KOLRODO-408702 format. One record per residue (C-alpha): x, y, z; residue in one letter; residue number from 0. Coordinates in nm, 3 decimals. Layout:
<sites>
east	north	up	residu	num
X	Y	Z	a	NUM
...
</sites>
This chain:
<sites>
east	north	up	residu	num
9.778	2.022	-3.964	x	0
9.460	2.062	-3.762	x	1
9.256	1.751	-3.798	x	2
8.909	1.796	-3.927	x	3
8.717	1.634	-3.653	x	4
8.843	1.844	-3.388	x	5
8.796	2.144	-3.590	x	6
8.404	2.072	-3.615	x	7
8.454	1.949	-3.246	x	8
8.532	2.317	-3.136	x	9
8.281	2.455	-3.383	x	10
7.935	2.307	-3.256	x	11
8.133	2.341	-2.861	x	12
8.047	2.666	-2.942	x	13
7.802	2.669	-3.128	x	14
7.586	2.502	-2.848	x	15
7.777	2.771	-2.600	x	16
7.588	3.061	-2.836	x	17
7.269	2.927	-2.879	x	18
7.283	2.837	-2.526	x	19
7.357	3.189	-2.411	x	20
7.087	3.376	-2.643	x	21
6.844	3.108	-2.512	x	22
6.919	3.201	-2.188	x	23
6.901	3.605	-2.261	x	24
6.562	3.523	-2.435	x	25
6.393	3.259	-2.229	x	26
6.533	3.270	-1.894	x	27
6.814	3.002	-1.771	x	28
6.526	2.799	-1.528	x	29
6.260	2.788	-1.858	x	30
6.605	2.636	-2.161	x	31
6.564	2.308	-2.212	x	32
6.807	2.084	-2.343	x	33
6.554	2.069	-2.689	x	34
6.556	2.453	-2.718	x	35
6.961	2.448	-2.707	x	36
6.969	2.172	-2.988	x	37
6.724	2.249	-3.217	x	38
6.877	2.680	-3.154	x	39
7.243	2.513	-3.231	x	40
7.071	2.283	-3.524	x	41
7.259	1.952	-3.383	x	42
7.127	1.624	-3.292	x	43
7.073	1.537	-2.925	x	44
7.367	1.290	-2.962	x	45
7.598	1.598	-3.021	x	46
7.497	1.782	-2.698	x	47
7.601	1.471	-2.473	x	48
7.979	1.421	-2.690	x	49
8.042	1.790	-2.524	x	50
7.854	1.823	-2.221	x	51
7.650	1.603	-1.958	x	52
7.352	1.834	-1.940	x	53
7.301	2.221	-1.924	x	54
7.385	2.275	-1.534	x	55
7.758	2.131	-1.682	x	56
7.716	2.395	-1.995	x	57
7.643	2.673	-1.745	x	58
7.926	2.550	-1.583	x	59
8.171	2.572	-1.830	x	60
8.057	2.903	-1.901	x	61
8.116	3.098	-1.571	x	62
8.431	2.869	-1.520	x	63
8.577	3.049	-1.824	x	64
8.419	3.368	-1.725	x	65
8.544	3.415	-1.399	x	66
8.897	3.199	-1.532	x	67
8.911	3.569	-1.791	x	68
8.824	3.797	-1.475	x	69
9.122	3.625	-1.205	x	70
9.378	3.504	-1.488	x	71
9.573	3.827	-1.551	x	72
9.593	3.952	-1.178	x	73
9.910	4.090	-1.002	x	74
9.970	3.759	-0.732	x	75
9.841	3.900	-0.381	x	76
10.037	3.775	-0.070	x	77
10.050	3.930	0.297	x	78
10.393	4.121	0.191	x	79
10.282	4.300	-0.109	x	80
9.910	4.315	0.093	x	81
10.064	4.617	0.232	x	82
10.169	4.745	-0.045	x	83
9.949	5.017	-0.177	x	84
10.048	5.006	-0.548	x	85
10.009	4.588	-0.556	x	86
9.658	4.604	-0.469	x	87
9.576	4.929	-0.679	x	88
9.743	4.734	-0.961	x	89
9.524	4.424	-0.871	x	90
9.203	4.633	-0.815	x	91
9.225	4.852	-1.120	x	92
9.333	4.496	-1.394	x	93
9.028	4.292	-1.157	x	94
8.780	4.622	-1.241	x	95
8.858	4.617	-1.649	x	96
8.829	4.234	-1.649	x	97
8.506	4.238	-1.507	x	98
8.402	4.567	-1.763	x	99
8.521	4.397	-2.000	x	100
8.300	4.124	-1.954	x	101
7.990	4.318	-1.830	x	102
7.738	4.184	-2.051	x	103
7.719	3.801	-1.970	x	104
7.845	3.910	-1.632	x	105
7.513	4.074	-1.646	x	106
7.312	3.802	-1.757	x	107
7.431	3.557	-1.512	x	108
7.365	3.814	-1.229	x	109
7.007	3.922	-1.395	x	110
6.639	3.743	-1.273	x	111
6.705	3.527	-1.612	x	112
7.061	3.447	-1.518	x	113
7.153	3.104	-1.342	x	114
7.108	3.159	-0.931	x	115
7.438	2.957	-0.774	x	116
7.623	3.222	-0.990	x	117
7.672	3.439	-0.688	x	118
7.744	3.124	-0.503	x	119
7.948	3.007	-0.727	x	120
8.133	3.350	-0.760	x	121
8.151	3.395	-0.383	x	122
8.345	3.017	-0.397	x	123
8.571	3.109	-0.640	x	124
8.675	3.411	-0.445	x	125
8.683	3.244	-0.125	x	126
8.943	2.972	-0.375	x	127
9.214	3.271	-0.478	x	128
9.164	3.392	-0.092	x	129
9.289	3.057	0.061	x	130
9.562	3.008	-0.283	x	131
9.768	3.338	-0.097	x	132
9.920	3.365	0.246	x	133
9.657	3.636	0.320	x	134
9.406	3.405	0.574	x	135
9.776	3.292	0.787	x	136
9.802	3.611	0.974	x	137
9.464	3.717	1.103	x	138
9.294	3.568	1.455	x	139
8.892	3.564	1.267	x	140
8.846	3.182	1.198	x	141
8.889	3.091	0.794	x	142
8.512	3.129	0.759	x	143
8.406	3.384	0.862	x	144
8.711	3.538	0.723	x	145
8.677	3.388	0.353	x	146
8.307	3.469	0.402	x	147
8.330	3.858	0.455	x	148
8.620	3.926	0.237	x	149
8.472	3.702	-0.046	x	150
8.057	3.879	0.006	x	151
8.260	4.287	0.006	x	152
8.409	4.203	-0.315	x	153
8.080	4.024	-0.479	x	154
7.846	4.229	-0.381	x	155
8.051	4.562	-0.468	x	156
8.058	4.343	-0.831	x	157
7.714	4.292	-0.816	x	158
7.608	4.674	-0.718	x	159
7.779	4.768	-1.021	x	160
7.644	4.503	-1.219	x	161
7.290	4.612	-1.115	x	162
7.358	4.981	-1.171	x	163
7.426	4.903	-1.540	x	164
7.804	4.923	-1.485	x	165
7.747	5.323	-1.456	x	166
8.076	5.357	-1.314	x	167
8.382	5.341	-1.565	x	168
8.618	5.094	-1.470	x	169
8.878	5.319	-1.352	x	170
8.576	5.520	-1.104	x	171
8.427	5.138	-0.992	x	172
8.801	5.081	-0.863	x	173
8.830	5.392	-0.701	x	174
8.548	5.303	-0.530	x	175
8.657	4.966	-0.435	x	176
9.000	5.120	-0.324	x	177
8.834	5.303	-0.111	x	178
8.621	5.002	0.097	x	179
8.857	4.666	0.009	x	180
9.185	4.743	0.153	x	181
9.113	4.911	0.449	x	182
8.872	4.645	0.537	x	183
9.140	4.371	0.445	x	184
9.415	4.545	0.682	x	185
9.207	4.655	0.956	x	186
9.161	4.223	1.037	x	187
9.567	4.205	0.957	x	188
9.780	4.160	1.293	x	189
10.104	4.223	1.088	x	190
10.448	4.240	1.311	x	191
</sites>
């Protein structure tokens, strides 16, 4: 049987996040305060601090959940299957769909009302995903430059799609990424 306190905790946690997102949409991240979040969520200050350290902690959780949602179902990518167009295409198609499914939140976070550090968090997460694979082991380019170039490519394509208000369908966007991404990556890999 679920504990009533657990239910209340989860309900308050989601209420805080929802209230915060609504405030960011209307006021912008920079102008949103903890006091405003508390008032919008109809909770007291101590309840807020049971859940989050500050608004930056709250924003970090929202961004992490968003990025997890985009990346969680992607097929694994390593040096061997990178050379297989089918696996790369599967990953691009799934990523494009995941991004599109989260387009409202991505658009908000990438907008002038969003958190200016989101793009850096996005690039850092892309670098982490890259270094979790063995793709970088067979490349002569120093890792910091390789990570910066590969992560920036994907993130900037996503940013452009968001700035264009997701005019292209996920399938059309995947086609664009398929034309650019794999060729770039394959051009720098030295596979025997």
